[in-house]
C-alpha positions as CSV (number, residue, x, y, z in Angstrom):
1,M,19.4,30.8,-48.3
2,V,20.8,27.4,-47.2
3,V,23.0,25.4,-49.8
4,V,24.5,21.9,-49.1
5,E,27.2,20.8,-51.4
6,V,30.0,18.2,-51.6
7,V,33.4,19.4,-51.8
8,P,37.0,18.1,-51.8
9,W,38.6,17.3,-48.5
10,E,41.0,19.9,-48.8
11,D,38.4,22.5,-49.7
12,E,39.3,25.8,-47.7
13,A,35.9,26.1,-46.1
14,A,35.8,22.5,-45.0
15,V,39.3,22.7,-43.6
16,R,38.4,25.8,-41.5
17,L,35.3,24.1,-40.1
18,R,37.2,20.9,-39.2
19,V,39.9,22.9,-37.5
20,A,37.2,24.7,-35.6
21,Q,35.7,21.4,-34.6
22,Q,38.9,19.9,-33.3
23,A,39.6,23.1,-31.2
24,E,36.1,22.8,-29.6
25,L,36.7,19.2,-28.7
26,R,40.1,20.1,-27.3
27,D,38.3,22.7,-25.1
28,R,35.8,20.2,-23.8
29,Y,37.9,17.3,-23.2
30,G,41.4,19.0,-22.3
31,D,43.3,17.0,-25.0
32,D,43.2,16.2,-28.7
33,D,40.5,14.2,-30.2
34,I,41.3,10.5,-30.9
35,G,42.2,10.6,-34.5
36,H,42.7,14.2,-34.8
37,E,45.4,13.7,-37.5
38,M,42.9,12.0,-39.8
39,T,43.7,12.7,-43.4
40,G,41.5,12.4,-46.5
41,D,42.2,8.8,-47.0
42,Q,39.1,6.7,-47.3
43,I,36.9,9.8,-47.2
44,V,34.3,9.5,-49.9
45,A,32.4,12.7,-49.3
46,M,33.0,16.0,-47.7
47,V,29.8,17.9,-47.1
48,V,29.6,21.7,-46.4
49,L,26.6,23.7,-45.7
50,R,26.4,27.4,-46.5
51,E,24.0,29.7,-45.1
52,H,23.8,33.0,-47.1
53,G,27.0,32.2,-48.7
54,E,28.9,31.6,-45.4
55,P,30.2,27.9,-44.6
56,V,28.6,27.2,-41.3
57,A,28.4,23.2,-41.0
58,C,30.2,20.3,-42.3
59,V,30.4,16.4,-42.0
60,A,32.5,13.7,-43.6
61,L,31.8,10.2,-44.9
62,R,34.6,7.7,-44.6
63,D,34.6,4.1,-46.1
64,A,34.9,1.8,-43.1
65,S,34.5,-1.3,-44.9
66,E,38.1,-2.5,-44.4
67,D,37.9,-2.0,-40.6
68,L,34.2,-2.8,-40.0
69,G,33.0,-4.9,-42.9
70,P,31.5,-4.5,-46.3
71,G,28.8,-1.8,-46.7
72,V,29.9,0.2,-43.6
73,G,30.6,3.7,-43.5
74,E,31.6,6.0,-40.7
75,V,30.4,9.5,-40.1
76,K,33.3,12.0,-39.1
77,R,33.8,15.5,-38.3
78,L,30.2,16.6,-37.9
79,Y,30.3,20.4,-36.9
80,T,28.2,23.4,-36.9
81,D,29.6,26.9,-35.9
82,P,28.2,27.9,-32.6
83,A,26.6,31.1,-34.1
84,A,24.4,29.0,-36.6
85,R,23.3,26.4,-34.1
86,G,19.7,25.8,-33.2
87,R,18.7,26.1,-37.0
88,G,18.8,22.2,-37.9
89,H,22.0,22.5,-39.9
90,S,23.7,19.4,-38.2
91,R,20.6,17.3,-39.2
92,R,20.7,18.5,-42.7
93,V,24.1,17.5,-43.3
94,M,23.7,14.4,-41.7
95,L,20.7,13.5,-44.0
96,E,22.8,14.4,-46.9
97,I,25.6,12.1,-45.9
98,E,23.1,9.4,-45.4
99,Q,21.7,9.8,-48.9
100,I,25.2,9.7,-50.3
101,A,25.9,6.4,-48.2
102,R,22.7,4.8,-49.7
103,G,23.7,5.9,-53.1
104,L,26.9,4.0,-52.7
105,G,25.0,0.9,-51.8
106,W,26.1,0.9,-48.2
107,D,23.7,-0.3,-45.6
108,R,25.1,0.8,-42.3
109,L,26.5,4.0,-40.8
110,V,28.6,4.2,-37.5
111,L,30.0,7.1,-35.5
112,E,31.6,8.1,-32.3
113,T,31.1,11.1,-30.1
114,G,31.8,11.8,-26.5
115,V,29.8,11.9,-23.2
116,L,30.4,15.5,-22.9
117,Q,28.6,16.2,-26.3
118,P,25.0,15.5,-25.2
119,E,23.5,17.7,-27.9
120,A,25.2,15.5,-30.5
121,I,24.0,12.3,-28.8
122,G,20.4,13.7,-28.9
123,L,20.8,14.5,-32.6
124,Y,21.9,10.9,-33.4
125,L,19.3,9.4,-31.2
126,T,16.6,11.3,-32.9
127,L,18.0,10.5,-36.3
128,G,17.5,6.7,-35.6
129,Y,21.2,5.9,-34.4
130,R,21.4,3.3,-31.8
131,S,24.2,2.7,-29.2
132,I,26.7,0.0,-30.1
133,P,29.9,-1.3,-28.5
134,N,32.8,1.1,-28.9
135,Y,34.8,0.2,-32.0
136,G,38.3,0.3,-33.4
137,E,40.4,2.9,-31.7
138,Y,37.7,3.8,-29.3
139,V,37.4,0.5,-27.6
140,D,39.3,1.5,-24.5
141,E,38.1,5.1,-24.3
142,A,35.6,5.6,-21.6
143,S,34.3,8.9,-22.7
144,S,33.5,7.7,-26.2
145,R,30.0,6.5,-27.1
146,C,29.4,4.7,-30.4
147,F,26.3,4.5,-32.5
148,A,25.0,3.0,-35.7
149,K,22.2,3.1,-38.0
150,D,20.8,0.5,-40.4
151,L,20.1,2.3,-43.8
152,T,18.1,-0.5,-45.4
153,S,15.3,-0.8,-42.8
154,G,12.1,1.0,-43.4
155,A,9.5,2.3,-41.1
156,P,8.1,-0.4,-38.7
157,Q,4.7,-1.8,-40.1
158,R,1.6,-1.7,-38.0
159,V,-0.2,-5.0,-38.0
160,A,-3.8,-5.0,-37.4
161,G,-5.0,-7.0,-34.4
162,T,-8.0,-7.9,-32.4
163,T,-6.2,-7.8,-29.0
164,A,-8.8,-6.5,-26.3
165,P,-7.8,-3.4,-24.5
166,R,-5.7,-3.9,-21.4
167,P,-6.6,-2.6,-18.0
168,R,-5.1,0.6,-16.7
169,P,-2.2,-0.2,-14.2
170,E,-2.9,0.6,-10.6
171,L,0.0,2.6,-8.8
172,V,0.6,2.2,-5.0
173,E,3.3,4.3,-3.2
174,V,5.5,2.0,-1.0
175,G,8.9,2.1,0.7
176,W,12.1,1.0,-1.0
177,D,12.1,-2.3,1.0
178,H,8.6,-3.4,0.3
179,P,8.6,-7.1,-0.5
180,D,6.9,-6.5,-3.9
181,A,9.4,-3.6,-4.9
182,F,12.3,-5.8,-3.8
183,A,11.1,-8.7,-6.0
184,L,10.6,-6.6,-8.9
185,R,14.2,-5.2,-8.5
186,V,15.5,-8.9,-8.4
187,A,13.7,-9.6,-11.5
188,M,15.2,-6.3,-13.1
189,R,18.6,-7.7,-12.0
190,E,17.9,-11.0,-13.8
191,F,16.9,-8.9,-17.0
192,N,20.0,-6.8,-16.7
193,V,22.5,-9.7,-16.2
194,G,21.5,-10.9,-19.8
195,L,22.3,-7.4,-21.2
196,Y,25.3,-6.6,-19.2
197,P,27.1,-9.8,-17.9
198,E,30.3,-7.8,-17.3
199,M,28.5,-6.0,-14.5
200,V,28.2,-9.2,-12.3
201,D,30.7,-9.3,-9.5
202,P,32.3,-12.7,-9.6
203,D,33.5,-12.3,-6.0
204,E,30.0,-12.0,-4.5
205,P,27.7,-15.0,-4.2
206,D,24.9,-12.9,-5.6
207,G,27.0,-11.2,-8.2
208,G,27.0,-8.2,-6.0
209,F,23.2,-7.5,-6.1
210,A,22.5,-7.2,-2.4
211,S,25.2,-4.7,-1.6
212,D,24.3,-2.6,-4.8
213,D,20.6,-2.7,-3.9
214,V,21.5,-1.2,-0.5
215,R,23.5,1.6,-2.1
216,Q,20.8,2.3,-4.8
217,G,18.2,2.6,-2.0
218,V,20.0,5.6,-0.2
219,G,18.1,8.7,-0.6
220,A,14.8,7.0,-1.8
221,L,11.9,9.5,-1.4
222,T,9.3,7.1,-2.6
223,T,8.8,3.9,-4.7
224,W,5.8,3.0,-6.9
225,I,4.5,-0.3,-7.6
226,A,2.2,-0.9,-10.8
227,R,-0.3,-3.6,-10.5
228,L,-2.4,-5.2,-13.3
229,D,-5.2,-7.3,-12.1
230,G,-3.7,-7.3,-8.6
231,E,-0.4,-8.6,-9.7
232,P,2.9,-6.4,-9.4
233,V,4.2,-6.0,-12.7
234,G,6.4,-2.7,-12.5
235,C,8.2,-0.4,-10.3
236,L,10.0,2.9,-10.1
237,T,11.9,4.9,-7.4
238,L,12.1,8.7,-7.1
239,R,15.4,9.5,-5.3
240,A,16.9,12.6,-3.8
241,P,19.6,14.2,-5.8
242,R,23.3,12.9,-5.1
243,P,26.4,15.0,-5.5
244,G,26.8,15.8,-9.0
245,C,23.1,16.1,-10.1
246,P,22.0,19.4,-11.5
247,A,20.5,21.9,-9.1
248,G,16.9,21.4,-8.3
249,S,16.8,17.9,-9.8
250,A,15.6,14.6,-8.3
251,E,16.8,11.1,-9.7
252,L,14.7,8.2,-11.1
253,K,15.9,4.7,-10.4
254,K,14.9,1.2,-11.1
255,L,12.3,1.6,-13.6
256,F,11.3,-2.0,-14.7
257,V,8.3,-3.6,-16.4
258,T,7.8,-7.3,-16.5
259,D,7.7,-9.0,-19.9
260,A,4.1,-9.8,-19.6
261,A,3.0,-6.3,-18.8
262,R,5.0,-4.4,-21.6
263,G,2.8,-2.6,-23.9
264,A,0.1,-2.0,-21.4
265,G,1.3,1.7,-20.5
266,V,2.9,0.6,-17.4
267,A,6.1,2.5,-17.9
268,R,4.4,5.6,-18.9
269,A,2.3,5.6,-15.8
270,L,5.2,5.2,-13.6
271,L,7.0,8.2,-15.3
272,A,3.9,10.3,-15.0
273,A,3.5,9.6,-11.2
274,A,7.2,10.4,-10.8
275,D,6.7,13.8,-12.6
276,D,3.9,14.7,-10.3
277,A,5.5,13.9,-7.1
278,A,8.7,15.6,-8.1
279,R,7.0,18.8,-8.9
280,N,4.9,18.5,-5.5
281,R,8.5,18.4,-3.8
282,G,9.5,21.4,-5.5
283,F,12.1,19.8,-7.9
284,T,12.5,21.4,-11.3
285,S,13.8,18.7,-13.2
286,L,14.3,14.9,-13.3
287,V,17.4,13.0,-14.4
288,L,18.2,9.4,-15.0
289,S,20.9,7.2,-16.5
290,T,20.2,4.1,-18.6
291,G,22.3,1.5,-20.3
292,I,23.3,1.7,-24.0
293,R,22.1,-1.7,-24.7
294,Q,18.4,-0.8,-24.0
295,P,17.1,1.1,-27.2
296,E,13.5,0.5,-26.2
297,A,14.2,2.3,-22.7
298,I,16.2,5.2,-24.6
299,T,13.0,5.6,-27.0
300,L,10.7,5.7,-24.2
301,Y,12.6,8.6,-22.3
302,L,13.1,10.5,-25.6
303,S,9.4,10.4,-26.2
304,D,8.6,11.5,-22.7
305,G,10.6,14.7,-23.0
306,Y,14.1,13.6,-21.8
307,R,17.2,14.5,-23.5
308,P,20.9,13.6,-23.1
309,V,22.8,15.8,-20.8
310,L,26.4,15.9,-19.4
311,P,27.3,13.1,-17.0
312,F,26.0,13.9,-13.5
313,T,28.0,10.8,-12.1
314,D,31.6,10.0,-12.7
315,P,31.9,8.8,-16.1
316,A,35.3,7.3,-15.6
317,G,35.0,3.6,-16.6
318,E,31.3,3.9,-17.3
319,F,31.2,2.5,-20.8
320,L,27.7,1.5,-20.6
321,L,25.7,4.7,-19.6
322,L,23.9,7.4,-21.2
323,W,22.6,10.3,-19.0
324,F,19.2,12.0,-19.6
325,A,17.3,14.9,-17.9
326,K,13.7,16.4,-18.2
327,P,12.7,19.8,-17.0
328,L,9.4,19.8,-15.2
329,V,7.1,22.5,-16.4
330,G,3.6,23.5,-15.4
């Protein structure tokens, strides 16, 4: 039997679970968690989940309105005992906290986790949290990733339309340096500059694109161009694993679809081609990284079977990346 209850901050079971959570973070990161000395000040709810009477999961809700604005709460100290993981307990206590926040009239929740906690990142993404810039004491912490969820928005409504079915994309395998592939990567670069202006190198005449494009092409196994009505509208490259990638994996790079072609199944067709090609080459998984300001891309990868994983590139200074992997089965 599972029971979820709100308890005082100093409840014995809650304290024991929080101490275990901090010990686990210390083991993972080699140091105390930022804010490990947090007290019950501003905590409005401490939730404990009991399984057959034993406390096995917890989470806290902090009033963050003073720091982050009216109606904002912060999720703190989410933890499930390792022996009780895989049974949905973290999801249950998170949903309980969200209900409490709604009952208080709050409209937004924020939280922080670390790049060495891919399971937590995966949970938050599937609960509808989206990446946001690091806030407060986490602003300069490269290993931190911050997320937020709007509690007031409902499910998106489908609007009936009469748009005719779009043609299926035609995929063509080419080399990394094929002119169409290069032109699409240039278009991708222009798109990314709008999202990540801080990535532009001011000392390079092209913002560093040419030199970075050469680096990205190292190890390219094959590149696909997607065409609609003969026009190149998307691209993707399968690259050999670099140092740090999991054993048996290949890496996806430079998935891009032009604005005009979005919604036509181009990205999914490219991902399916990469799956088949990687299997045929004997790879057992695919990995990729994407930026935190691309929720549509993250949603696509999650729906295609990718899940957050430990960084397979050096995370130092990489404030803007999330890392994903997908097993290749069948």
